[in-house]
C-alpha positions in Angstrom: -4.4 -18.3 -18.7 -2.0 -15.5 -19.6 1.5 -15.5 -18.4 2.1 -13.1 -15.5 4.7 -10.4 -15.8 7.4 -9.8 -13.1 5.4 -7.1 -11.4 2.4 -9.4 -11.1 4.6 -12.2 -9.9 6.1 -9.9 -7.2 2.5 -9.2 -6.0 1.9 -12.9 -5.9 5.1 -13.4 -3.9 4.0 -10.7 -1.5 0.7 -12.6 -1.0 2.6 -15.8 -0.3 4.9 -14.2 2.2 2.0 -12.3 3.8 0.2 -15.6 4.4 3.4 -17.2 5.7 3.8 -14.3 8.2 0.2 -14.6 9.4 0.5 -18.4 9.9 3.9 -17.9 11.7 2.6 -15.2 14.0 -0.4 -17.2 14.9 1.5 -20.5 15.2 -0.7 -22.1 12.6 1.0 -25.1 10.8 1.1 -24.7 7.0 2.5 -26.2 3.8 4.4 -23.6 1.9 4.0 -25.5 -1.4 0.2 -25.4 -0.9 0.2 -21.7 -0.2 2.3 -21.2 -3.4 0.1 -23.4 -5.5 -3.0 -21.5 -4.3 -1.5 -18.2 -5.3 0.5 -19.2 -8.4 -1.0 -22.4 -9.8 1.8 -22.8 -12.4 5.3 -23.7 -11.2 7.4 -20.6 -11.6 11.2 -20.4 -11.0 11.2 -16.7 -10.3 8.5 -17.2 -7.6 10.3 -20.2 -6.1 13.7 -18.5 -6.0 12.2 -15.3 -4.5 10.0 -16.9 -1.9 12.6 -19.4 -0.7 15.3 -16.7 -0.8 13.4 -14.4 1.5 12.6 -17.3 3.9 16.2 -18.5 3.9 17.6 -15.0 4.6 14.7 -13.7 6.7 16.9 -13.1 9.8 19.4 -11.1 7.8 16.7 -9.2 6.0 15.0 -8.3 9.3 18.4 -7.2 10.8 19.1 -5.0 7.8 15.6 -3.5 8.0 15.9 -2.8 11.7 19.2 -1.1 11.2 17.5 1.6 9.1 14.0 1.8 10.6 13.9 4.9 12.8 12.3 4.3 16.2 10.5 1.2 14.7 11.2 -2.5 14.1 10.2 -4.7 11.2 8.3 -6.9 13.7 5.9 -4.0 14.4 5.0 -3.6 10.7 1.9 -5.2 9.4 2.3 -8.5 7.6 1.9 -7.0 4.1 4.3 -4.2 4.8 6.8 -6.6 6.3 6.6 -8.9 3.2 7.2 -5.9 0.9 10.2 -4.7 2.8 11.7 -8.1 3.1 11.2 -8.6 -0.7 12.8 -5.2 -1.5 15.9 -5.8 0.7 16.2 -9.4 -0.6 16.0 -8.3 -4.2 18.6 -5.5 -3.6 21.1 -7.7 -1.8 20.7 -11.2 -3.4 19.2 -10.9 -6.9 20.5 -9.6 -10.2 17.6 -7.2 -10.6 18.8 -3.6 -11.3 18.6 -1.7 -8.0 16.2 1.0 -9.4 13.8 -1.7 -10.5 13.9 -3.5 -7.2 13.2 -0.3 -5.3 10.5 0.8 -7.7 8.7 -2.6 -7.6 8.6 -2.5 -3.8 7.4 1.1 -3.8 4.6 0.2 -6.3 3.5 -2.6 -4.1 3.6 -0.3 -1.0 1.5 2.4 -2.9 -1.1 -0.2 -3.5 -1.1 -2.0 -0.1 0.4 0.4 2.5 -0.4 3.8 3.9 1.7 6.8 3.0 3.8 6.7 6.2 4.7 3.1 5.7 5.4 3.6 2.0 7.9 6.4 2.9 9.4 4.2 5.6 9.9 1.3 3.1 11.3 3.8 0.5 13.8 5.2 3.1 15.0 1.8 4.2 15.5 0.6 0.6 17.3 3.8 -0.2 19.7 3.3 2.7 20.3 -0.3 1.7 21.0 0.7 -1.9 23.5 3.4 -0.9 25.2 1.2 1.7 25.6 -1.5 -1.0 27.0 1.1 -3.5 29.5 2.3 -0.9 30.7 -1.3 -0.3 31.0 -2.0 -4.0 33.2 1.0 -4.5 35.6 0.1 -1.7 
């Protein structure tokens, strides 16, 4: 089995978070390790750090998203779109990924899985988060 690249791993992370969102919404008990193993059979540090990071900071990520969503909330987004947006914000705020890469990866996922309006919404939120962070770094 060939090693997945970071873009493919991000897609797998999105699937894991999507499934978690569906189970949470429907109050279905689940084992996160089982979900991860079904999506990414080989133990992967990038996947683990990313998935547990998004889950750990989910409230903060949702708050940040809601701050920039116009007349909308992250709770109203579909499970896939929500996972992509949470991942993008998490990667911008908490990971060492270059901002342009974090935003581009989220946009690529949204091109594949979201409609145009949602893709634009995700892009807008991530752009705001990026510029807000740049502003704070320069203070």
